[in-house]
N, C-alpha and C positions, 0 to 999 in steps of 0.2 A: 478451457480457458473462460474466465468471466470478464465482462467489460461493462463499465458504467460511465455515465456522462452527466454533466450538469453545467450550467452557466449562470453567472450572477452579474447583475448590472453594476458598473463602476463609473457611470457618468457623474462628473462633478456637479454639485448643486449650485455653485456660485461661479461667477465670471472668473476667468483665469487667462494667463498668457498661454498660448499654444506652442508646442515644441516643433522644431524641425526647420524653421526658416529664419535666418538672421535678419532678413529684410522685413519681417513682420514685427511691428512694434506695438500695435494695439492689443488690448485684451479681447477675449471672446465676447460675442454678442448674442449667444443663444446656442441651441442644440439642433443639429440637423438630424442625427440619429444617435442612438445610445451606444455607449462603450460597454464591453463585457469582458469578464474573465471566463473563459471556457475551459473545461477540464475533461479529459478522458483518463480513466483508471483501468489498467490492465492487471488482472489477477491470474497469473499462469497456474498450471496444474501443480507445479513445484516452485518453491521459492517465494520471495516477497513481492508485493505489487509494485507497479510503476504508476506514477502520476505525471501526466503531461498537461501543464497549464499554459495557456496562451492569453496574453493581455492585449487589449486594444489600446496600446500605448506606443510611444516612440521606442521605448525600451524600459527595462526594469533595472534600477541600479543594483550593484552587487550587494550592498548592505541590506536592501529590501529583500532580495532573493534569499539571503542568509536568514533573515528574520522569519520569512514564510517557511523556509525549510525547517527551522527550529520548531515552529508551531506544529507543522505536519508530523515531525518526528515525535514530539511530546504528546500530541493529542490523538494521532491516528496510527502511529507506529511505523511510518515510512522510514526507509534508509535514505540518507542524503544523495548518494549517486543515482537513486531511482526517482528523484524529484527533478523534473525538467521544467524550468520556468522560462518561458519565451515571450516574445512580443511580435505583433503583426507589423509594427513600425509605421503606424499611421502618423502623419504630420499634422493631425488636427485633434490632438489629445493634450492634456495639461503638461506644461513644462516645469511646474514648480516641484515635481517629484525629484528633480535634479538640483533644486536650489537656484534655478535660473530666474532672472527678473525678480530677485528677492529671496527671502528665506524659504527653506523647505516647508511645505504645507503638511505638518505632522498629522492634523486631523484627517486630511484626505488619504495620506499614506496608511494610517491606521484603518480607515474604512476599506481601502483596497485589500489590506492583509486579511481583515475579517471576511470579506467576500471571497477571497481566494481559498481560505480554509473551509468556508462553508460549501463552496463548489466541490472541493476535493472530498469532503465528508459525504455529501449527497451522491457523488459519483461512486464512491467506495460502497456505500450502503445499497445502491441500486444495481450493483454489478450482477449481470445475468449471463447464462451460457451463450456462446456465439461461435461462429466459424470465421476464421481470419482469411482475408484475401489481400494480395499485393498487386500494385500496378505502377507503371511508370510510362511517361509519354512526353509529348511536347505540344505547345500551342503557339501559334503566331497571332499577331495583331493586338497583343495586350502590352507586353514589355518591349521596350526599344533600348538600344545602347544610347546613353545620354551624353557621352563624351566625344562623339564623332559627328560629322555633318549629316544632315537629314537623309541624304541619298545612301548613306552607308549604315543606317541605324537599325535595319531590319534584324529581328532576333526571334529565334524559336525558344520560348521559355520552357525549361524542363519542369515537369510535374512528377511528383511521387506521392503515393497514397497507400494507407492501410485501411481497409474496410472490414468492419466487424458486423456480420449478418446474424441477427437474432430476432427477437420480437420487434425491435425497431433498429434499422441500420445506424451504425455510427462510423464516422470517418475521421481519421487523422491525416491531413494532407499538407504537403509542402508546396508552396508556389515560390516564385522568385521575381519580385518587382517592388520598387518603392511604392508605398501607398500614398501617392501624391497626385491623384487626379485633381483634387482641390489644391490650388497654388497658394502663394504667400499672401494673396489678397483675401483669402478666406478667413472669416472670423467666427465660424460655426464649429462646434465640437462635432466630430464625425469619426467613425471607424473606416471611412473611405472605401477603397477597393476591397479589402478583406471583409469588411462588414457586409457590403452588398453581395459578394460572392457567397458568404455563409448563409445569408438570408435566401438567396436564389436557389441554393442547394436543396433547401427544404428538408434537411435531415439533421441529426445531431452531429455537428462538425466542429472539430478543433483545427484551425488553420495556423500554420507556422510559416515563417518567411525564411528564405534561403539566402544565398550570396547574391545580393542585388546592389552592391555599392555603385556599379556602373549601369544600372538598369532602372528605368522608370517608364511612365506613360508619356514622356515628353513629346515623342513624335507619333504616337498612336491615338492620343485623345483628341477629340474634335472640339472640346471646350473644357472649362474648369467648373462644371455645373453638377448639381445632383442628378440630372438626367443622364449625364455622361458616366457618372459613377455607376448608375444602374445598368447602363449598356455594357460597360466593361466588366462589371461584376457578374452579370448574367452570362457573358461570354466565357469568363473563367469557370463559372459553375458548370456550364455546358461541357467544357473541356474535361473537367473532373469527372462528370457523369459518363463521358464517352471513353474514359480509359478502359483498356482491356485488362481486366483483373484475372489473376490466376490464384489458385488455392495456395495458401502458405504451406510450406513443407512441414509436415507433421513430425519430422525427425527433430526439429529444433524446438523442443519443449522447455529447454532451460534458458531463462533470460539472465543475462549478466550485464553489469554496468560498472563504470568507474568515473570518479571525479578527481581531477588533478589540479592543484594550485601551481601556476607557472609564473615565474618572474621574467618579464620581458624588458628589453632595453628601450629607453625613452629616446625620442628624436631630439636633435639640437633645436633650440628655440631661436627663431629668426630675430635678429637685432632690429631696432627701429629703422636703421639705415637700409637694411636689406628689405624690410617691408615697404619702405618708401620707394625704393627702386622698382620692386614688383608692382606696386600700385600704379606707378607712372607707365610702365610697359604694358600692363593689362588695360589701363585706361586708353592708351593709344590704339590697341587692338580693338577695343570696344567701339571706338569712334568710327572705325572702318568696316565693322562686321555687319553684313546685311541680314543675317538670320536671327529672328527674334528669340528662338530657343537658345541659341548659343550666346546671345546677349544676356539672357537671364543667368546662364552659367557664369559668365564673367562678373556680373553684378554680385552673384552669390560669393564668388572668390574674394572680391573686394570687401564684402561684408565680413568674411572670415578674417581677413587681414586687419580689420578694424576692431576685432574682439580685444578685450582687455588682456594684457600679458598674463600668461599662466605661470605658476611657480615651477621652477626647474626641479624635476625629479630624475634621478638616474635610472630608476626602474619602476615598473608597475606590475602588480601581481593580479592575475585574473584566474578564473576557474574554467577549466575545459572539461566537457562531458563526453562520454562515449558509451554506447549501449549496443548489445548484440542480442537481437530478438527476432523470432520468426524468420531466421535465415538472412537477415539484413543487418548492416551496421549503420548506426546513426552517430554523427559527430556534432556536438553542440558547442558553438563558439559565441563569445560575447561581443563579436565585432561586426562591422560592415566590411564585407569581403567582395572583391571583384569576381564576377561570374567566371571568367577564364581561369583565375587562380583556383577557385573552388572545383571547377571541372577537372583540372589537372590533379588536384589533391584526391578527388573521388576516384579517378582512374588509377592513380598510383596505389592507393590503399586497397582498391578492389583487386588489383593484380597480386598484392601481398596476401590477402586473406581469401581470395577466390569467392567473394560474396559481393553483392551490390552494396555500395557505400553512398550515403547521402548526408550532405552538410546542412545543418540548421543553424542559422545565425540569430543574433539577438537573444542568446540563450545563456542562462547562468550569469546574467549581468548585462551591462551595456557600456562599451568602452571605445566607441568611435571607430574610425576607419583604419584598416590595415594598409600600409604604404605599398606602392608598386616596386620600390627599390630604386627608382630613377631620381636623379638630383632635382631639387626644387628650382623651377625657372618660370618665366612668364607663360610657357607652354604647358605647365603642369595642370592636371585636372583638380577639381574641387577636393577629391578624396586625399590626394597627396598633400595639398596645402593644409587641410584640416587634421591630418593624422597626428596623433601624439607619439607614434612609434618610430624607431630607427629603421633604416632600409633593410637591415639584416633580420628583421623580425620574422618574416614568413618562413625562411629555411629553418630557423630555430623552432618555430611552431610545428612545422611538418615533422621534425624529428620526434617531438613529444607525442604527436598524434600517432605516428607509426608505432611507437612503443605501446601505446594504449590499445591500438587495433590488434597488434600481435598478441598482446596479453589476453584480450577478451576472446579471441578466436583460436587461441592455442597454436599460433603460427611462429612462436619464437620466444625471445627473452621476456622477462617480467619486470614490472615496476618494483622498485624497492618498497 
């Protein structure tokens, strides 16, 4: 197998609004650290190559993913299912790629596409022989559950990684945590936690984010400063270096992949009267809440309720990715998913195919939070209030993923 790597800078040249916090209204005022698109290309002994691209952005809209895919297919000969476009989900990157706070910034989007194709081309051209290794583990003290009181927020973050050892080691690693060490007061462009971890690793690394809808550094960070980003990023890099790798099973030389477009049901849009009732109830809770972190959660929910009404859609169509390579199964979802839901999905799919299964979120588009299925109330978390999807979405999604996993691993029925 051959593996290549490249990364290209995608830092905006001008001031822009930053994505991820409704409470942040001012545009950026400088750059703390550069944003990048990083790419690993895998060329198996048999079959077409894979390209894994990860952007230091909140997410990459579906339309932009499709445009990058089209360019990679046309210029480099990749197949669409073997092009994985993900994001680290930093909340200190431009928001105008989504058309928020104004029109889409087409020049910046064009720049990002050019850099992405350039990174993939360089990675493909530099691909060299390597040996593949696999590891999984956990680390405490970085991610915390953000929807519970501080005393219940402890969390062991799952880690998973592929390491390719050759002339220079290359790593494709999944972590699970919101990149929000910098809070809504920050006005500097930054890759945040993922950028600091990548730098501290000191090797060619592509970092992708997992199911972290309910995970952040809310209860683990000591401050919202560059020094704290470096501390937590170094801790994450140390945990990745400390994983116990095993040699990938040489029997799995055939890499397979699928991409499925799935139509999902939309949620019911709250009426203005329902929003007003929720605002009053949450404001009453806020006035008596002693914990600053939980106060921030409530203020964020109030900011979501103040968003302009969205147009009613009965359904939304998204792309789901699945790949079977080196004896593991990867599931790529364009959502923010709760860690518990993803852990259950991984266990169920692993039992079906008798292989390790790992979920990668913010992949193949970016389409917001998946709902828990519980009714909306003043006790709902930020994710449920902000989700555009109906409560029955997750079971429907699981069924589609099961079909894909069975098809890829030869464990049953096939997609039409």
